[in-house]
C-alpha positions as CSV (number, residue, x, y, z in Angstrom):
1,M,6.7,29.1,-0.4
2,A,4.3,29.2,2.3
3,E,3.5,32.6,0.7
4,E,2.7,30.9,-2.7
5,D,1.3,27.5,-1.4
6,Q,-0.8,28.7,1.6
7,P,-0.5,25.4,3.7
8,D,-2.2,25.1,7.0
9,W,0.8,24.9,9.0
10,V,4.3,26.7,8.4
11,E,7.3,25.4,9.8
12,Q,9.0,27.0,12.5
13,R,12.7,28.0,13.1
14,A,12.6,25.6,16.0
15,D,11.3,22.7,13.9
16,L,14.4,23.4,11.3
17,E,16.6,23.4,14.6
18,Q,15.6,20.4,15.9
19,A,15.9,18.6,12.6
20,L,19.0,20.0,12.0
21,R,20.5,18.9,15.5
22,A,18.5,15.3,15.8
23,S,21.0,12.8,17.2
24,K,19.2,10.1,15.0
25,N,19.7,12.2,11.7
26,D,23.1,13.6,10.0
27,S,22.5,17.2,9.1
28,R,25.5,17.3,7.1
29,R,24.9,14.5,4.8
30,D,20.7,14.7,5.2
31,T,20.0,17.8,4.0
32,I,20.8,20.1,0.7
33,A,20.3,23.7,-0.3
34,G,20.0,25.2,-3.8
35,F,21.5,29.0,-4.2
36,D,21.1,31.5,-6.6
37,G,24.7,33.5,-8.2
38,D,23.8,36.2,-4.9
39,G,24.0,33.3,-2.8
40,V,19.9,33.5,-1.8
41,P,18.5,29.9,-0.8
42,R,16.1,28.8,-3.5
43,A,15.3,25.3,-3.0
44,F,15.7,22.7,0.1
45,G,15.6,18.9,0.6
46,R,16.1,16.9,3.8
47,L,15.5,13.6,5.2
48,S,14.5,12.3,8.5
49,M,14.9,8.4,9.7
50,N,14.2,6.8,13.0
51,T,17.0,4.3,14.5
52,G,16.3,0.8,13.2
53,S,13.4,1.5,10.9
54,S,13.5,1.1,7.1
55,L,11.1,4.2,6.7
56,V,12.9,7.5,5.3
57,H,10.5,10.6,5.5
58,G,11.6,13.5,3.4
59,A,10.8,17.0,2.9
60,G,11.5,20.3,0.7
61,G,10.7,22.7,-1.4
62,V,11.5,25.2,-4.5
63,D,10.9,29.0,-4.6
64,P,7.8,29.7,-6.7
65,A,9.8,32.0,-8.7
66,W,12.5,29.2,-9.8
67,R,9.8,26.6,-10.3
68,G,9.6,24.8,-13.7
69,R,13.6,24.8,-14.2
70,G,13.6,21.0,-13.1
71,I,15.3,21.9,-9.6
72,G,12.5,20.3,-7.7
73,R,13.2,16.8,-9.8
74,A,16.9,17.2,-8.9
75,V,16.5,17.6,-5.2
76,F,14.2,14.6,-5.2
77,A,16.8,12.3,-7.0
78,W,19.2,13.7,-4.8
79,Q,16.8,12.5,-1.7
80,A,16.2,9.2,-3.1
81,W,20.0,8.5,-3.6
82,R,20.7,9.3,0.2
83,A,17.4,7.7,1.2
84,G,18.9,4.5,-0.4
85,M,22.3,5.5,1.6
86,R,20.6,5.8,4.7
87,L,19.5,2.2,4.3
88,L,22.6,1.0,3.1
89,E,24.5,2.4,6.1
90,T,22.0,0.4,8.7
91,G,22.4,-2.7,6.9
92,Q,18.8,-3.0,5.1
93,E,18.3,-3.8,1.3
94,E,15.0,-2.5,1.1
95,G,12.8,0.3,2.8
96,I,10.3,3.4,2.1
97,F,11.1,6.8,1.0
98,R,8.1,8.8,2.0
99,N,6.5,12.5,1.6
100,Y,3.3,13.7,2.4
101,V,1.7,16.9,0.4
102,E,-1.0,18.8,0.3
103,E,-4.0,18.1,-2.2
104,R,-4.1,21.5,-3.4
105,N,-0.4,22.0,-4.0
106,P,-0.1,21.3,-7.8
107,S,3.2,21.7,-8.2
108,H,4.5,19.1,-5.6
109,L,1.8,16.9,-6.9
110,A,2.9,16.7,-9.8
111,L,6.3,16.1,-8.9
112,L,5.5,13.0,-6.6
113,R,2.9,11.4,-9.3
114,A,5.7,11.6,-11.9
115,S,8.8,10.4,-9.5
116,G,6.9,6.6,-9.1
117,S,5.6,7.2,-5.8
118,S,2.2,5.7,-5.2
119,I,-0.6,7.1,-3.1
120,V,-1.0,5.0,-0.1
121,R,-2.8,7.1,2.3
122,Y,-5.0,10.3,3.1
123,F,-4.7,13.1,5.8
124,T,-7.7,14.9,6.2
125,E,-7.6,18.5,8.3
126,M,-10.5,19.1,10.6
127,T,-11.9,22.3,12.6
128,R,-14.7,23.0,14.8
129,P,-16.1,26.5,15.6
130,L,-16.2,27.0,19.5
131,D,-19.2,29.0,19.1
132,Q,-21.0,25.6,18.8
133,P,-22.6,24.0,22.3
134,I,-19.9,21.8,23.6
135,P,-21.1,18.7,25.2
136,D,-20.4,17.6,28.4
137,L,-18.9,14.3,28.5
138,P,-18.3,12.6,31.7
139,I,-14.9,10.8,32.9
140,P,-14.7,7.4,34.8
141,P,-14.8,8.4,38.3
142,E,-11.2,5.7,38.9
143,L,-9.2,8.5,36.7
144,E,-7.9,11.7,37.0
145,L,-7.6,14.7,34.6
146,V,-4.0,16.1,34.8
147,S,-2.9,19.2,32.7
148,F,0.7,19.1,31.5
149,A,1.1,22.3,33.5
150,E,-0.4,21.0,36.4
151,G,1.6,17.5,36.2
152,S,5.1,18.7,35.9
153,D,6.3,16.9,39.3
154,R,4.3,13.8,38.7
155,N,6.5,12.7,35.6
156,I,3.1,13.4,33.3
157,S,5.4,13.7,30.7
158,E,6.9,10.6,30.6
159,L,3.9,8.8,31.4
160,V,2.2,10.3,28.6
161,R,4.9,9.0,25.8
162,L,4.8,5.7,27.3
163,A,0.8,5.5,26.9
164,H,1.2,7.2,23.4
165,N,3.7,4.3,22.5
166,D,1.3,1.8,23.5
167,A,-1.9,3.4,21.8
168,F,-0.3,3.9,18.4
169,Q,1.2,0.4,18.3
170,D,-2.0,-0.5,16.1
171,H,-1.5,3.1,13.9
172,W,-0.7,3.2,10.1
173,G,2.8,4.8,9.8
174,S,3.3,5.5,13.4
175,E,6.6,4.6,15.2
176,P,7.5,4.7,19.0
177,R,8.8,8.3,20.0
178,D,12.1,7.9,22.0
179,Q,12.8,10.8,24.7
180,E,14.5,12.8,22.4
181,S,12.0,13.7,20.2
182,W,9.1,13.7,22.4
183,Q,11.0,16.0,24.7
184,F,11.1,18.4,21.3
185,T,7.0,18.0,21.0
186,V,6.6,19.0,24.7
187,T,9.2,22.1,25.3
188,H,8.0,23.0,21.3
189,P,7.4,26.9,21.4
190,E,3.8,26.0,20.4
191,F,2.9,23.5,22.6
192,R,0.3,24.4,25.5
193,A,0.7,22.5,28.7
194,D,-2.5,23.9,30.1
195,W,-4.2,22.5,27.5
196,S,-2.6,19.4,26.9
197,L,-4.3,16.9,29.4
198,A,-3.8,13.4,30.5
199,L,-6.4,10.7,32.2
200,L,-4.3,9.4,35.0
201,D,-5.2,6.2,36.6
202,P,-3.8,6.0,40.1
203,A,-4.0,2.2,40.8
204,R,-1.8,1.4,38.2
205,G,0.5,4.2,38.0
206,E,-0.1,4.8,34.1
207,V,-1.7,7.1,31.5
208,A,-4.9,6.0,30.3
209,A,-5.9,8.5,27.5
210,Y,-3.7,11.8,26.7
211,Q,-4.5,14.7,24.6
212,L,-1.5,17.1,23.4
213,A,-2.4,20.5,22.4
214,S,-0.9,23.4,20.4
215,Y,-1.2,27.2,19.2
216,D,-0.1,28.5,16.2
217,P,-0.2,32.6,17.1
218,D,-0.1,32.7,13.2
219,S,-3.5,30.6,12.9
220,K,-5.6,33.9,12.2
221,E,-3.6,34.9,9.1
222,L,-3.4,31.3,8.2
223,L,-6.7,30.0,8.4
224,G,-8.9,32.8,8.9
225,H,-9.6,32.2,12.6
226,T,-7.9,31.4,15.5
227,E,-7.4,27.7,16.4
228,G,-6.6,25.5,19.2
229,Y,-5.1,22.2,17.5
230,T,-5.0,18.6,19.0
231,D,-1.7,17.4,17.5
232,L,-2.0,14.2,19.6
233,L,-5.0,11.8,21.0
234,G,-4.6,8.6,22.0
235,V,-6.3,6.1,24.4
236,R,-4.6,2.8,25.8
237,R,-6.4,-0.1,24.0
238,T,-7.4,-1.5,27.5
239,W,-9.2,2.0,27.9
240,R,-11.3,2.1,24.6
241,G,-15.0,2.4,24.5
242,R,-15.2,4.2,27.5
243,G,-15.8,7.5,25.6
244,L,-12.0,8.7,27.1
245,A,-11.4,10.6,23.7
246,P,-14.4,12.6,23.3
247,A,-14.1,13.5,26.9
248,L,-10.9,14.6,26.2
249,L,-11.8,16.8,23.3
250,A,-14.4,18.5,24.9
251,E,-12.5,19.5,27.5
252,A,-9.9,20.8,25.4
253,M,-12.7,23.1,23.2
254,R,-13.5,24.3,26.9
255,R,-9.9,25.4,27.8
256,Y,-10.0,27.0,23.9
257,R,-12.9,28.9,24.4
258,A,-11.7,30.3,27.6
259,A,-8.9,31.8,26.2
260,G,-10.6,33.6,23.3
261,I,-9.6,30.5,20.8
262,D,-12.1,31.0,17.8
263,N,-12.0,27.3,16.7
264,A,-10.8,24.0,17.7
265,G,-8.7,21.9,15.2
266,L,-6.8,18.6,14.6
267,G,-6.2,15.8,11.4
268,V,-6.9,12.4,10.8
269,D,-6.1,9.6,8.9
270,T,-8.9,9.0,7.0
271,E,-9.0,5.2,7.0
272,N,-8.1,4.8,10.4
273,P,-9.8,1.9,11.3
274,S,-10.7,2.8,15.1
275,G,-13.3,5.3,13.3
276,A,-11.7,8.2,14.6
277,L,-13.1,10.5,11.5
278,G,-16.7,9.5,12.7
279,L,-16.1,10.5,15.9
280,Y,-14.7,14.1,15.1
281,E,-17.9,14.3,12.5
282,R,-19.9,13.9,15.6
283,M,-18.5,16.1,17.3
284,G,-18.8,18.8,15.5
285,Y,-15.9,19.0,13.1
286,V,-15.6,19.9,9.9
287,P,-13.2,19.0,7.0
288,T,-11.2,21.8,5.5
289,Q,-8.4,20.4,3.2
290,R,-6.4,16.7,2.8
291,S,-3.0,15.8,2.7
292,I,-1.6,12.7,0.7
293,V,0.9,10.4,1.6
294,F,3.2,9.1,-1.1
295,D,5.4,6.4,-0.9
296,L,8.6,4.9,-2.9
297,P,10.1,1.7,-2.5
298,L,13.9,2.2,-2.4
299,P,16.8,-0.6,-2.6
300,A,20.0,0.4,-0.8
301,R,22.2,2.7,-2.9
302,T,26.0,1.6,-3.3
303,G,27.4,4.8,-5.1
């Protein structure tokens, strides 16, 4: 599927293993696969849902050679049914089944448009060549810059998780990260502790802002350039307006470039009211492609 659809990111084995063993989901009942007569997998679908949430996320696909036979519609129908059952099991009468699709994937787009789902959001992938000048942006003297590689003995990871949950309270579609999902994020094979940064406020014993980064060794093949990627960037509300986000991005860029990386990349909610898109454009990032978020309102299913 990845060879045909050419996504900017390809799920790794570690991602699948984590999805199948996550304690908040039952992989035996939340995953479906379709096999041909020789036992070769040709389609799959799965669901995930955070504890206490009414939002169910979907993922799935069909082998390109088997598309156009209604298999994708059957997988989606099963996912919508199972999403309704998850709501019922948690005592909820209604909720949302949400799917993300890249704008340049016509077959997936057609499936979601035909499913009764509605477009609710756009996300833009952006990149910035590192051969351009990187701005020298100041960090407030009362804050200490610490990388994950340097701060393992200072509980930096947990402090950043708490800062993230605070910073993203007002972000569309965001749900708090529990320790299980957060631990997977910071131990993922592509996570770069030396590029992941926190601005620590020693007076309060908390993180004011953070930037988590990763590196996909296949980025050259997927994108045409190597890329250090900002997975998460956040600033606590009490520290906003102080230039912390661009300062962290600039420091990350310097670290990427020192490692011989070609570009810096990130993704942004196009409608983010914080003005993040404009910030990234001023920092030299340019759009590469968009993803579209589709929501399907669901009642709980009883059978």
